[in-house]
C-alpha positions as CSV (number, residue, x, y, z in Angstrom):
1,M,206.3,130.6,6.5
2,S,208.6,133.7,6.9
3,R,212.4,133.4,8.0
4,R,212.7,136.6,9.9
5,D,214.1,136.0,13.1
6,T,214.2,138.8,15.9
7,V,217.5,137.3,17.6
8,A,219.3,137.0,14.5
9,L,218.4,140.6,13.4
10,K,219.7,142.2,16.4
11,W,223.0,139.9,16.5
12,L,223.6,141.0,12.6
13,L,222.8,144.5,13.2
14,G,225.2,144.5,16.3
15,A,228.0,142.7,14.3
16,T,227.2,145.7,11.3
17,L,227.6,148.1,14.1
18,R,231.1,146.5,15.2
19,N,232.8,145.9,11.8
20,H,232.0,149.4,10.4
21,R,233.1,150.7,14.0
22,K,236.8,149.1,13.7
23,A,236.8,149.8,9.9
24,A,236.5,154.1,11.0
25,R,239.3,153.1,13.5
26,K,236.7,154.6,16.1
27,T,236.3,153.0,19.8
28,L,234.0,152.0,21.7
29,G,234.3,155.8,23.8
30,H,234.2,157.5,20.4
31,A,230.7,155.8,19.8
32,A,229.2,156.1,23.3
33,A,230.0,159.8,23.2
34,H,228.7,160.8,19.6
35,L,225.1,159.0,21.2
36,G,225.9,160.2,24.7
37,V,225.2,156.6,26.6
38,S,228.3,154.2,28.4
39,E,230.8,152.2,26.2
40,S,228.8,149.1,28.3
41,K,225.6,150.1,26.1
42,I,227.4,150.5,22.6
43,S,229.1,147.0,23.9
44,N,225.8,145.4,24.5
45,M,224.6,146.9,21.1
46,E,227.2,145.1,18.9
47,S,226.5,141.9,21.4
48,G,223.0,142.3,20.2
49,R,222.2,141.9,23.9
50,Y,220.6,145.3,23.8
51,G,217.9,146.4,21.5
52,Q,219.1,148.3,19.2
53,S,217.0,151.6,18.2
54,P,217.0,152.5,14.3
55,E,217.7,156.3,15.4
56,E,220.7,154.8,17.2
57,I,222.1,152.7,14.5
58,A,221.7,155.1,11.9
59,A,224.0,158.0,14.0
60,L,226.5,155.8,14.7
61,L,226.5,154.7,10.8
62,A,226.4,158.0,10.1
63,L,229.6,158.7,12.5
64,Y,231.6,155.8,10.8
65,G,231.0,157.0,7.3
66,A,228.6,153.9,6.3
67,E,227.6,154.2,2.9
68,P,224.2,156.1,2.6
69,G,221.9,154.0,1.0
70,R,223.0,150.7,2.6
71,S,222.9,152.7,5.8
72,A,219.3,153.4,4.9
73,R,218.4,149.6,3.8
74,I,219.8,148.5,7.4
75,V,217.7,151.2,9.5
76,A,215.0,150.1,7.5
77,L,214.9,146.3,8.7
78,A,215.6,147.8,12.5
79,Q,212.4,149.5,12.3
80,Q,210.5,146.4,11.0
81,E,208.2,145.2,14.0
82,E,209.5,141.8,15.8
83,T,208.4,139.1,14.8
84,G,209.8,136.2,16.7
85,S,211.0,133.3,15.6
86,W,210.4,130.7,13.0
87,W,212.0,127.8,14.7
88,A,209.6,128.5,17.7
89,P,207.9,125.2,17.2
90,W,210.9,123.5,17.3
91,S,212.4,125.5,20.6
92,G,211.6,122.7,22.9
93,V,214.3,120.4,21.5
94,L,216.9,123.2,20.1
95,P,219.9,124.1,22.4
96,D,220.3,127.5,23.2
97,W,223.5,127.4,21.5
98,L,221.7,126.5,18.2
99,R,218.7,128.8,18.2
100,L,220.9,131.5,16.8
101,F,222.3,129.3,14.0
102,A,218.8,128.2,13.0
103,G,217.6,132.1,12.7
104,L,220.9,132.7,10.9
105,E,220.3,130.1,8.2
106,G,216.3,131.2,8.1
107,M,217.8,134.7,7.1
108,A,221.1,134.2,4.9
109,A,220.8,134.9,0.8
110,S,223.3,132.1,0.8
111,A,225.1,129.4,2.8
112,F,228.5,127.7,2.0
113,V,228.9,124.5,3.6
114,Y,231.6,122.2,3.9
115,S,231.1,118.7,5.3
116,P,233.6,116.6,5.9
117,L,232.0,113.6,8.1
118,F,228.6,113.3,7.0
119,V,225.8,114.7,4.5
120,H,224.7,118.1,5.8
121,A,220.9,118.3,7.4
122,L,219.7,120.8,4.1
123,L,220.8,117.6,2.2
124,Q,219.9,114.7,3.9
125,T,216.5,112.3,3.4
126,E,214.3,111.7,6.3
127,E,216.0,108.4,7.1
128,Y,219.1,109.4,6.9
129,A,218.4,112.4,9.2
130,T,216.8,110.0,11.4
131,A,220.0,107.9,11.9
132,V,222.2,110.9,12.2
133,A,220.0,112.0,15.1
134,A,220.0,108.7,17.0
135,S,223.5,108.5,17.4
136,A,223.9,112.2,18.9
137,R,224.2,112.2,22.0
138,R,222.4,115.5,22.5
139,V,219.3,114.6,20.7
140,R,217.0,112.3,23.4
141,P,214.8,109.8,22.1
142,V,211.6,111.2,23.1
143,D,213.1,114.4,21.0
144,M,214.0,112.6,17.8
145,D,211.2,112.7,15.6
146,R,210.6,116.4,16.5
147,M,214.2,117.3,15.5
148,V,213.8,115.4,11.9
149,A,210.9,117.8,11.5
150,F,213.1,120.7,11.8
151,R,215.8,119.3,9.7
152,M,212.9,118.9,7.0
153,E,211.6,122.1,7.6
154,R,215.0,124.0,7.0
155,Q,215.1,122.2,3.7
156,R,212.2,123.7,2.5
157,R,214.5,127.1,2.3
158,L,216.3,125.2,-0.7
159,V,212.8,126.0,-2.8
160,E,210.0,128.0,-1.0
161,G,209.5,131.8,-2.1
162,A,210.8,134.3,-4.4
163,S,213.8,133.8,-3.1
164,P,215.5,130.4,-2.0
165,L,218.7,129.8,0.2
166,E,221.4,129.5,-2.8
167,L,223.6,126.5,-1.2
168,H,226.8,125.5,-2.1
169,F,228.1,122.7,-0.6
170,V,231.5,120.5,-0.3
171,I,231.3,117.3,1.1
172,E,234.3,114.4,1.5
173,E,233.6,111.3,-0.6
174,T,234.5,109.8,2.6
175,A,231.6,111.0,4.3
176,L,229.5,109.5,1.2
177,L,230.7,106.0,1.8
178,R,230.3,105.8,5.6
179,P,227.4,103.7,5.9
180,I,224.8,106.0,8.3
181,G,221.5,103.8,8.8
182,G,222.7,101.1,6.3
183,E,223.5,100.8,3.2
184,E,220.4,100.7,1.9
185,V,219.9,104.7,4.0
186,L,223.0,105.7,2.0
187,R,222.2,104.6,-1.4
188,R,218.7,106.7,-1.2
189,Q,220.5,109.5,0.3
190,A,223.1,109.5,-2.7
191,E,220.1,109.0,-5.1
192,H,218.5,112.3,-3.1
193,L,222.0,114.2,-3.6
194,V,222.0,113.7,-7.1
195,K,218.3,114.9,-7.9
196,A,219.0,117.8,-4.9
197,A,221.6,118.8,-7.3
198,R,219.7,120.0,-10.2
199,L,217.8,122.1,-8.1
200,P,219.0,125.9,-9.6
201,G,220.2,127.1,-6.3
202,V,222.3,124.2,-4.7
203,D,225.4,123.5,-6.0
204,I,227.1,120.4,-4.7
205,Q,231.3,119.2,-4.7
206,V,232.8,116.7,-3.9
207,I,236.4,116.1,-2.5
208,E,237.9,113.2,-3.0
209,A,239.4,110.5,-0.5
210,G,243.1,110.7,-2.6
211,V,243.3,114.6,-2.0
212,G,245.8,115.0,0.9
213,M,245.8,117.7,3.4
214,H,244.3,120.8,3.1
215,P,242.6,124.0,5.0
216,G,239.1,122.5,5.4
217,L,240.3,119.7,7.6
218,T,240.4,121.4,10.6
219,G,236.6,120.5,10.5
220,E,233.3,121.4,9.2
221,F,232.1,124.9,8.9
222,T,228.9,127.0,7.3
223,L,229.5,130.6,5.8
224,F,226.5,132.5,5.9
225,G,225.8,135.2,3.1
226,F,223.4,138.1,3.4
227,E,221.7,140.5,1.7
228,E,222.2,143.6,3.7
229,F,224.7,142.4,6.3
230,D,228.2,141.4,6.3
231,D,229.0,137.5,6.3
232,A,229.5,135.4,9.1
233,V,230.6,132.1,10.3
234,Y,229.0,129.2,11.8
235,V,231.2,126.2,13.7
236,E,229.7,123.7,15.5
237,L,231.7,122.2,18.5
238,Q,230.2,119.1,20.4
239,E,227.9,120.4,22.8
240,D,227.8,124.7,21.9
241,A,229.1,126.4,18.7
242,V,231.2,129.6,17.6
243,Y,230.0,132.3,15.7
244,L,232.2,134.7,14.0
245,N,231.3,138.1,12.5
246,D,234.6,139.9,12.6
247,S,235.7,140.5,9.6
248,A,239.4,139.2,9.5
249,K,238.3,135.8,10.3
250,V,235.3,135.6,7.9
251,R,237.9,136.4,5.5
252,A,240.0,133.6,6.3
253,Y,236.8,131.5,6.1
254,S,236.2,132.8,3.0
255,M,239.8,132.1,1.5
256,T,239.2,128.5,3.1
257,A,236.0,128.2,0.8
258,K,237.4,129.0,-2.2
259,T,240.1,126.7,-1.6
260,L,238.0,124.0,-1.2
261,R,236.0,124.6,-4.5
262,D,239.2,124.6,-6.5
263,I,240.2,121.1,-5.0
264,A,237.1,119.6,-5.5
265,L,235.5,118.4,-8.3
266,D,233.4,120.8,-10.7
267,R,229.5,120.5,-9.9
268,H,229.5,117.7,-13.0
269,E,232.3,115.8,-12.1
270,S,230.7,115.2,-8.7
271,A,227.2,114.7,-10.3
272,S,229.3,111.3,-11.8
273,L,230.8,110.4,-8.6
274,I,227.7,110.4,-6.5
275,A,225.8,108.9,-9.3
276,S,228.6,105.9,-9.8
277,L,228.1,105.5,-6.0
278,V,224.3,104.5,-6.7
279,R,225.0,102.1,-9.0
280,A,227.6,100.2,-7.3
281,R,224.9,99.7,-4.0
């Protein structure tokens, strides 16, 4: 299944234009004058709400002094035909704010995930995912099976195709101890993590329960890396989400991700800790 997503692509193109404009110290007025359009059109292009033509993208990137090779690759992506969304079969159960996330995850080359409360969807067993979905107020009981199926489909990105998603996962030890679904479900989930950690593109680290205050305690986040676009950050709220593409804000999350990797057990120590949880159950 192709993971290219039209909505996510427009958002990424817009973020790229905005970041290049700011780096070049150009205003919306400069960009608008260069294209002979209104400032509101430039703003809409940068937000991804307005369809950015390849010609306009090329002209703006040239104005901003972007590296020619990268500009050519970005313009080539903009020239590709619209494909819709890979997650369309589940559109009926996905809230609007989650759809962009699904598109970004599908197009990303890598993802760093900090998960302080429970195992992330990309590493959940089906029964663990069912228990999580059952406790989520935003998932209607009638939609539960489809939501779990969507999570299982997302996991195929870890192993499918020529370029599977590279996942770096940092989780709190306390999240591994929380009996979501009951002790048996939790034991099988731990077994699944041990197996998942052996996948070539999956790196799992655990922060021990004894570690004190650290930058990640403000909450879960996902840092996406892309082949041709700037990194982006996803932060989920109760009934909404925040998507960050501003270079300075993304850089702050990148620094937090590095700190979390440094204070967590390495992948081998983490695998041993998770295996000990399996034996304990």
